[in-house]
Steps between C-alpha positions, in 0.01 A plus 500: 500500500171581329540870564854498349371323191233766463753788549779372280258356241329833449839682492637271232182529289502877528863516402429282185202718402708818561784379278251391223334838517830681444597280210161545337508878516862501395377330180729203556227244488130467601472236763202267533235768474565624862322831428180317399421471876543868582163590646397810311628387173330161543172666597524722194567198277192326638298808423645535143465156359362277789740225392472171691872515603458857641186405691672188653806698598296774667280254684806303612676819630190605693444145632865471622459838671194380683684191605842633586467874536674790329799308368485668162651828634808332654565251224348582159484884482820645352436836654457340835824307462682828412372645829625193683842552345499859624404392851777246500760750386372772739453251791197709605265406785130587500256556776134420497329657202136615487256415224422824332148520350629697200645181354157364440413818306803448277412132443139583406618773252752265342274202450185713446678667215613160375133379513402818309738409215829677565830424671577865545507489886693165500781661309565720796448249787532141383823352644585284202446795265721724713771239504493465122501878457805520729686216334454661161608839619164674478475810717180386682678174604818667608302754700300223666833328599641808658177555703499141604861526606405785735199308633712184561749703695237654727207261494610163360257354241244781553427501123384128525287552814346847440526598128515199266148416358596144435617469862161623616304238311727215597519634855121476536510141376799428729303618794257217460757251373503152642864514619624800692789620712394513858647529849454244777441732792606259775846458353566849384716719722458822298867528423437671165747308290238397252363855465846642435545259197150551363535709183133608492465587876216247526595362847384681820714302750370703795140384432618171350309541176589465130322699228458229229360760257835679472721188571671389180595154623877547471535284810788699643325531834470114536876476459553752787276373773702333781198374695313334211206719565455608130323260274376479147191291440131481591452726793273363776163660459347756743130549531407858404134604570320637197409863536312664212589866477316769313823681441643205311196501273538866427873457433432209268245696306733797461783262398282339235405844358862597492600182314221568244628864462856382431383254240303773328799734532720221343262484205528876453876490509503205263323705238728793552834310500518406135562846348884490509531153355299529178816562289718235660600167340446229756650147534316214325223377736418848638187498286419873504603826668181540696539164677880517538496842658294357786657157525877561487647523849827651369701236694741522192574131497445498127725800457785324690455173303453634149807377312471767242452779759211656305251492791537821696389613843208738554590860450336846475359411159377150573360389835595132452778295343498530121713418192753739360661405166760769516800275537377155413209281386285213641658160454265290290601190693447644851195534713669526845294804604190277484670231703618716785194731549338390820189724495344405167549848358704325229307181442686172495509418125706242314788590272288407201223729612749784564643462148155569362400774741482851337630755752579778253508577127805594295458795260735613226568865434561513129641846525792368693534134379803431279361168370794304638288189582663423835162493669383226261790268597463572876123442546458168685153442354608588143206723439683801360500487123699721257522505120811618331542870528180534708429587862449214739138407577398379841188293537284646790328168535821301554730747682538433881696812569816334638717792382760294330460694176525834679819393679688436169375794301806717438300826444227447767227487236291246691285592797315267742143605572318352804177305437181574693449137587736210457385210294631159395548493126429200283 
């Protein structure tokens, strides 16, 4: 009975999270901050503002992993849930999968760069970011989905076990977790039913072992065993003699040096990443181009949820999301991008703060302006002044750069110029 509760309970929770993820990226509604617990985005948010809520959430996620194992990958990760859907549709079976050392290299590069100040590597490897990119139609996400489809067909959830940097970190914690999947050798008849259902190839039924580092705690194996030989809980301890090895010391030293090198590399990339963003207008809360270029994961959740559709995906001109006033303006009474951003790239500010945050500056070209005065009427802050027969005058100390004036100008005489650093006006 307990095993069925674990199996169906996990399946129902995963289904709910999956549906909520689809609705959030469809821009239908943003449900209960589910993306605030996505590992890389949460880690980034802790690094950006060290908010109490972010620290508590990260500690809770790590503590739960140490208690219950790598449940995140089978329940909370939208990219993992997408792979589970593929496996269900394909009805694929997986054999025992090996741990490839290369995955540790990818994880060190990803989080080493993050520690160095840039999310550049995470944009290519983080599962949440790839899911967001795919959901918004970005080429990197769609390419990742095609590659994962191929991997699922041949190797099951190979991405989760041997590529995903988040999976590596949580897998190492899961390896020493209090509760594990384990086989009771006396009862097991090595029929292989459990192994055929394991999406990560973590069960070696011939040797009656389970690799809890790659096991994602989907509990499908528990539901298959006919002899009640598979268990989830505290595994009976075995005494393993301590054997210090010189090779381990050398490997640890080399690993530490590699981590230090990736952090330094991340710092170098962080300095080089800002060039293509200097002329971009950024959402309120992004602060400045230098920081935003290295903080934005390009998950595109803000793009999908912007009601005015002015936040655009990264392109060849701008390496992160950015604002384009070509077809619309920023709604004065909206700060949804700040609400939905899970990584802290767009800081969580109130609507009142957003209404005072200068993100750009409107400039009037008097050679084009026809003095119609539409911009004066449209400005939500009422800071454009115009005397009879004169050109409109925009106060640089009061304009927040929402683009409302530009959108109504019939002759396109108003241009929005980005500011070097956003600031909250009085």
